[in-house]
N, C-alpha and C positions, 0 to 999 in steps of 0.2 A: 744193767750195771754201767755200760758204756754208751755214749751217744753217737759214736761213729767209728767205724773201723774200715780201713782201706789199704789195699796193697797197690803201691804206685811204682812207676818205672824207676825213679831215683829220688827217694825221700831225703837223701843227703845233699842234694844240689842247693837247696835254699835253707839248709840247717844253720841257725845262728851259733850253735854250740858245737859245731863239727870238731873244732880243735881241742875242746875240753872233754869230749865224749870218749867212750871206750874204743870207738872205731877210729880214733885219730891215729892209731899206730898202723893202720892198714894202707897199703898201696892202692891206687885206683882199681887195679885188677882184682885184688882180694876184696876190696869194698863191694864190688859188683856181686861177688858170690855171697857176701853177707846180706846184701839187699834182697836177695832171693828168698830169705827166710823172715824178713822183717814185715810187720804190719803196723801201719800208723793208726793210733787209737786216740780218740778224744774223750775227755770226762768233763762233766759239769762240777762246780763246787759241791763238796760233800759226797760225791759218788765214790764208790769203793773200787780200788784197783785189785786188791786182794785182802783176804781175811787171815788173821793169825790162826794157824792150825790147818788151813786148807792145803791140799796138795799143791806143790810149787811147780805148776805147769809152765809158767812164763817168768822171764826177767824183763825189766823195763828200763829204758833210758829216757830220762826226762828231757824233752826238747823245749817245752814252753810251760810256764806256770810253776806253782809251788804245791807240794804235797806234804802231808804229815804222816809220820810213822808212829804207831802207838801200840802199847800192850795193856791188857786188862789184868789188874791184880785180883787175887782170889776174893777180896771183899767188895769187888765191883768198882773200885777206883781205877782211873785211867792214868797211865803215864805216857806222855808224848815224848818219845825217845829222840826224835829228830825232825827237823823240817828239811825237805830236800828240794833242790833248785835245778834249773836247767844245767845239763851236763852230768848230773848225778845218775848212778846206775844202781837199781834196787831190785830185790826179789830173788837173787841168786843165793841159795843156801847150800851147805854141805849135807843137809838132811833132805827129807822128802816132803816137808811141810814148811809153810811160811812161818818165820819166827815172830812176825808182828803183823799188824794191820796197816795198810796204806790207803789213805783217802786224799782226794783232791781238796786243797784249800781254795785255790782259784780255778778258773777254767784251765784245763790241762791238756797238753798234747804229749804223747809218748811214742817211742818206738818199742814195739812188743816183740820179744824173741822167744820162740818155744825153747824150753830148756834142753830137750833132746837135740834139737838142731844146733843150738849154741854150743853144747858140749862137743859135738862132732866138729864144729868149726874151730874150736879151741885146739883140738888135736892137730889140725893142719896149719894153725896160725898161732904159734906160741907167743908171738909178740903181743897179740891182743889179750891173751891169757895173762901175761905178765902185767899188762896195764890194769886189768881187773884186779889182780892181786895188789898192785900199788894203791889202787883206789880203796880196796878193802883195808889196807894198812892205815890209810889216812882216816877212814871211818873208825877204826879201833882207837886211834889217837884221840879223835873227837869224843868217843865214848868214855875214855878215861878222864878227859877234861870235864865231861859232864858229871861224872861220879864225884870228882873233887868239888865241883860247883854245888852239887846237892848235899854233900856231906859236910863241907866246911864253911861255906859262905853264908852271910846274912841275906835276908830278903833284898836289901838295898844293893848288896854286892852281886847278887844273882841277876837282878834285872839290869844292872849296869853292864855286867859281862855279856848278857844277851844282846843288849843294844850295841855294844862295842863290836861284837862279832858278826852282827847282821850286815849283809851287803849294803853299802852306802854310796852316795854320789855327792860331789860338791854342790853347795848351795849356788844357784845361778847368779846371785847378786855379787859373788866374788868374796864375800865375807869368809872368815875361817870357820865355817860351819858346814855340817854335812846333813844330808836328807836321807832318811830311810822310810820305806813303805812296809807296813806290817798288816798284811791282808787277813791274818788269822784273828780269832776272837781273843779277848782277855782270858777267857777260860782255857783256850789252847795254850796261851803263854803260861798260865798258872800251872797247868798239868805238865808242862815241859820243865818248869823251874821248881816243882814240888811245893807250890804255894797255893793259897786260895785266891780266887778272882778278886775278892775284896782287898787282899793284901797287895796284889798287883796294882789295882787302881789307886790305892793310897800311896804306894811308892812312886807311881807316875806323877801323882799330884804333888808330892814332896819335891821331886826333881824339877817339876815346872816352877814351883814357888821359889826354888833356889836359883832359877835362871839357867840350869844346866841343860834342860831341853825345853822345846816348845812343841805344842800339839795343835796346829791349825786345824787338823782333822783327826778323828779317832785312829784312823789307819796311817797317818803320816806324822812322823816324828822328825823335828829339826834338832840335831845335836849342836846346841849353841856354844857349849863349853866342852868340846871333846877331850881336852887334856884333863879337865876335872873329872869327867866320866871315867876316863882311863884309871885315874887314881882310886876312884871308888871301886871299880872293878878289881883292882889289885889289893884292896883291903886297906888302903891308906886313908887316914882320917882327914 
């Protein structure tokens, strides 16, 4: 399942998402105690971190790469519930089994925590537990937003919302445009938005024809008219 696992002296020393991660609330001394239970694990694209229904032995903090969370419906269809990014914490559930499946979209590096050791650590470090609860609250908010997106928005509005909310960076040329990288497949996007891959592709094509986005590569999108995209996402004609 995984391509590499290692316990290292200080995995936090070179962590680019240290201030975003669950461990940001810890002092250096307490961080050293957490490091004692951490294993750094690598996954290749499409490898599984955990499966829905499996015993929840571990929780994971994403340090590099992107993963997708999904659930299978009774008729065999898949729902991608979320894409998780560096700094996100996944796999900790109030039950004894994972509520979804987690798979690597890109090459992935994570910090893996045994559930039993993490719960014991929480008892002695309530600050970290509060941070996990705050992150869980943010995930609940995102889940509610996703429900509204699936239940009320058109295909065009759904894709516009997805592009608007995806992490972006300014276009190097200095123009008022933004660049986003989408390493997942169109099927992944479709399963996240409750659409078919064909509908996702048609909607992308329409946005390109209108000059709202550009697609120099299948996985790279330039938001040429971000204000117009925002209006579409909000349901304005």
